[in-house]
C-alpha positions in Angstrom: 6.9 207.3 4.0 6.7 211.0 4.6 10.0 212.1 3.1 10.0 214.6 0.3 10.9 213.0 -3.0 14.0 214.1 -4.8 13.4 216.2 -8.0 15.6 215.7 -11.2 18.0 218.4 -12.2 17.4 220.4 -15.4 19.8 218.2 -17.6 18.0 215.1 -16.3 14.5 216.5 -17.1 15.7 217.3 -20.7 17.2 213.8 -21.1 13.9 212.3 -19.9 11.9 214.4 -22.4 14.3 213.5 -25.3 14.2 209.8 -24.6 10.6 209.5 -23.7 9.2 207.9 -26.9 12.1 205.4 -27.1 11.6 204.5 -23.4 7.8 203.9 -23.9 8.6 201.8 -27.0 11.0 199.7 -25.1 8.6 199.3 -22.1 5.7 198.3 -24.4 8.0 195.6 -26.1 9.0 194.2 -22.7 5.5 194.0 -21.6 4.3 192.4 -24.7 7.2 189.8 -24.5 6.9 189.1 -20.9 5.4 185.8 -19.4 4.6 187.4 -16.0 3.7 190.9 -14.9 4.3 192.3 -11.5 2.8 195.7 -10.8 4.7 197.7 -8.1 3.1 200.9 -7.1 3.5 203.7 -4.4 2.2 207.1 -3.6 2.8 208.6 -7.0 0.5 206.1 -8.5 -2.4 207.5 -6.6 -1.6 211.1 -7.6 -3.2 210.8 -11.0 -6.5 209.9 -9.2 -6.3 213.4 -7.6 -5.2 212.0 -4.3 -2.5 213.8 -2.3 0.9 212.2 -1.9 2.6 211.8 1.5 4.2 215.3 1.7 0.9 217.0 0.7 -1.7 215.0 2.5 -1.3 217.1 5.7 -0.4 220.3 4.0 -3.6 222.1 5.1 -3.9 225.3 7.2 -5.3 223.5 10.2 -2.1 221.4 10.6 0.2 224.2 9.6 -1.2 226.4 12.3 -0.4 223.6 14.9 3.1 223.0 13.3 2.1 219.4 12.3 3.4 217.6 9.2 2.3 214.2 7.9 5.1 212.5 9.7 3.9 214.1 13.0 0.2 213.1 12.5 0.8 209.7 11.1 1.3 208.1 14.5 -1.2 206.0 16.5 -0.4 207.9 19.8 -2.9 210.6 18.6 -5.9 208.4 19.3 -5.1 208.6 23.0 -3.7 212.1 23.1 -6.3 213.8 20.7 -9.0 211.6 19.4 -10.6 214.4 17.3 -7.4 215.1 15.5 -6.7 211.4 14.9 -10.2 210.7 13.5 -10.2 214.0 11.7 -6.9 213.1 9.9 -7.8 209.5 9.1 -11.4 210.3 8.5 -10.7 212.8 5.8 -8.4 210.4 4.2 -11.0 207.7 4.4 -13.7 209.9 2.9 -11.4 211.0 0.1 -10.3 207.5 -0.8 -13.9 206.3 -0.9 -15.2 209.2 -2.9 -12.2 209.4 -5.5 -12.4 207.2 -8.6 -9.3 205.4 -9.5 -7.5 206.8 -12.6 -7.4 205.2 -16.0 -4.0 203.6 -15.4 -5.7 200.8 -13.4 -7.9 200.0 -16.3 -4.9 200.0 -18.7 -3.1 197.5 -16.5 -6.2 195.5 -16.1 -6.5 195.2 -19.9 -2.9 194.0 -20.1 -3.6 191.4 -17.5 -6.7 190.0 -19.2 -5.3 190.1 -22.7 -1.6 189.1 -22.2 -1.3 187.3 -18.9 -4.7 185.7 -18.0 -4.3 182.6 -20.2 -0.8 182.4 -21.6 1.4 179.4 -21.1 3.0 180.7 -17.9 -0.4 181.4 -16.4 -1.5 177.8 -16.8 1.8 176.4 -15.3 1.7 178.9 -12.4 -2.0 177.9 -11.8 -0.9 174.3 -11.5 1.9 175.2 -9.1 -0.2 177.7 -7.0 -3.7 176.2 -7.0 -6.3 178.8 -6.1 -3.8 181.6 -6.3 -2.7 184.3 -8.6 -1.6 183.4 -12.1 0.8 185.4 -14.2 -0.1 188.8 -12.7 0.3 190.2 -9.3 -0.2 193.7 -7.8 2.2 194.9 -4.8 1.5 198.2 -3.5 2.3 200.5 -0.5 -0.9 202.5 -1.3 -3.5 202.4 1.6 -6.4 203.7 -0.5 -7.8 200.2 -1.3 -8.2 201.3 -4.9 -6.3 198.2 -6.1 -8.9 196.0 -4.5 -11.6 197.7 -6.7 -10.0 196.8 -10.0 -8.0 193.6 -9.4 -8.7 190.3 -7.7 -8.2 191.1 -3.9 -8.7 187.5 -3.1 -5.7 186.3 -5.1 -3.5 189.0 -6.7 -3.1 192.1 -4.4 -0.6 192.7 -1.6 -1.0 196.0 0.4 2.3 196.0 2.4 1.1 199.0 4.6 -2.5 197.8 5.0 -5.6 199.9 3.7 -8.1 202.4 5.0 -11.0 200.0 4.5 -9.9 197.6 7.3 -10.0 198.7 10.9 -8.6 197.2 14.1 -8.8 197.5 17.8 -6.2 200.0 19.1 -5.5 197.7 22.0 -4.2 195.0 19.6 -1.9 193.7 22.2 -5.0 192.5 24.0 -5.3 189.7 21.5 -2.4 188.0 23.4 -4.4 188.4 26.7 -2.9 191.6 27.7 -5.6 194.1 27.0 -8.6 193.8 24.6 -11.1 191.6 26.4 -13.8 189.8 24.5 -17.1 191.4 25.2 -15.4 193.1 28.2 -16.0 190.0 30.3 -12.9 188.1 30.1 -10.1 188.5 32.7 -7.0 190.1 31.5 -5.1 186.8 31.4 -7.6 185.4 29.0 -7.4 185.7 25.3 -10.4 186.0 23.1 -11.6 182.8 21.1 -9.2 182.0 18.3 -11.9 182.6 15.7 -12.9 186.0 17.1 -12.4 188.6 14.3 -9.5 191.0 15.0 -10.1 193.4 12.1 -13.2 194.7 10.5 -14.2 196.2 7.1 -15.7 199.6 7.5 -19.5 199.5 6.6 -20.3 200.5 3.0 -21.7 204.0 2.7 -20.0 205.2 6.0 -18.4 208.6 6.0 -16.8 210.4 8.9 -17.9 213.9 10.0 -14.8 216.2 9.7 -14.8 219.9 10.3 -13.4 221.5 7.1 -11.8 224.5 9.1 -10.3 222.6 12.0 -9.9 219.2 10.4 -11.3 217.7 13.6 -13.8 214.7 13.9 -15.9 215.4 17.0 -17.6 212.5 18.9 -21.2 211.9 18.0 -23.0 210.8 14.8 -20.9 210.2 11.6 -21.5 212.3 8.5 -23.2 209.2 6.9 -24.0 206.0 8.7 -23.2 202.7 6.9 -24.6 199.4 6.4 -22.5 196.3 7.1 -23.1 192.5 6.8 -20.9 192.2 9.8 -23.0 193.0 12.8 -20.0 193.8 15.0 -18.6 196.2 12.6 -21.8 197.9 12.3 -22.0 198.4 16.0 -18.4 199.6 16.1 -19.0 202.2 13.5 -22.2 203.7 15.1 -20.1 206.7 16.2 -18.0 209.3 14.5 -15.2 207.9 16.7 -15.5 204.1 16.0 -14.9 201.6 18.8 -13.8 198.1 19.0 -17.1 196.0 19.4 -15.3 193.6 21.7 -13.6 195.9 24.3 -14.9 199.5 23.5 -11.3 200.8 22.8 -11.0 203.2 19.9 -10.8 201.6 16.4 -7.9 202.6 14.1 -7.2 202.0 10.5 -5.2 198.8 10.0 -2.5 200.9 8.4 1.2 200.9 9.3 2.0 204.2 10.9 5.2 205.7 12.2 6.3 204.3 15.7 3.5 201.7 15.4 3.8 198.6 17.5 0.1 197.6 17.2 -0.5 197.2 13.5 -2.2 194.1 12.4 -1.0 193.1 9.0 -3.3 191.1 6.5 -1.7 187.7 7.0 -3.7 186.2 4.2 -2.4 188.7 1.7 1.1 188.3 2.8 0.8 184.5 2.6 -0.6 184.6 -1.0 2.2 187.1 -1.9 4.8 184.7 -0.7 3.2 181.7 -2.3 3.0 183.4 -5.7 6.7 184.5 -5.5 7.6 180.8 -4.7 5.5 179.6 -7.7 7.2 182.0 -10.1 10.7 181.2 -8.7 9.8 177.4 -9.1 8.6 178.0 -12.7 11.9 179.9 -13.5 14.0 177.2 -12.1 12.2 174.5 -14.0 12.6 176.4 -17.3 16.4 177.0 -16.7 16.7 173.1 -15.9 14.9 172.2 -19.1 17.3 174.4 -21.1 20.4 172.7 -19.8 22.2 170.5 -22.3 22.0 166.8 -21.7 
């Protein structure tokens, strides 16, 4: 994350252009003949939606004037050192992600999924091996804009390996082992919250941060737009432009893996579904190989 991608040399550009049609034809044939489709996407996938890639997301005057790059800002320490900067950066990202429509590529892949992989033979066999999980399609992404969840089935076939901007967590996450965050502020530091107490919350629908366009700071006070949430605790936490943990009052942070981040809470359910799907695909492959062995 954060490094500048390499650019192809001129001869490589010419080669790519000259072989484009053949490459597209071969890719189309591979997809049409495949039994399983795994979509792997990163920052470049979001660019066609109009969203900035890593090297550009912090390339604005307010950050340049302070000598800050994306790699500098994308650290959880700013929540303690400069909350207005922290929520300004993540608030602008959050607003942009919510207000930007995903590009047509998502719909194209979804049509492939529905027409080629939803009910083929491999899909049925994977469903039997992986009950209640993904079938012959899975989306694995490092994007944090949550756009994959809009298009694909977030309950079965999406893995966001760096988290997403829609899910927020207490910045004092170590407290969930009894070292910091205290349930309702009433427990002793040695007491952990009840095991069924939520540790992460979805941001309320409709919520928008108030971010100053010139300074890129998010001051305390009211958000630009309040939100509605079926989760009462989340609604209370997002009453301010600088959201707070509804349990202990510490600042909320996006549940996104940042640089030098020891507090990130991954989506364990997503990770478990991804691992289970990989196991099911591997088992299916091994079963096919065994069936093709001569007697």
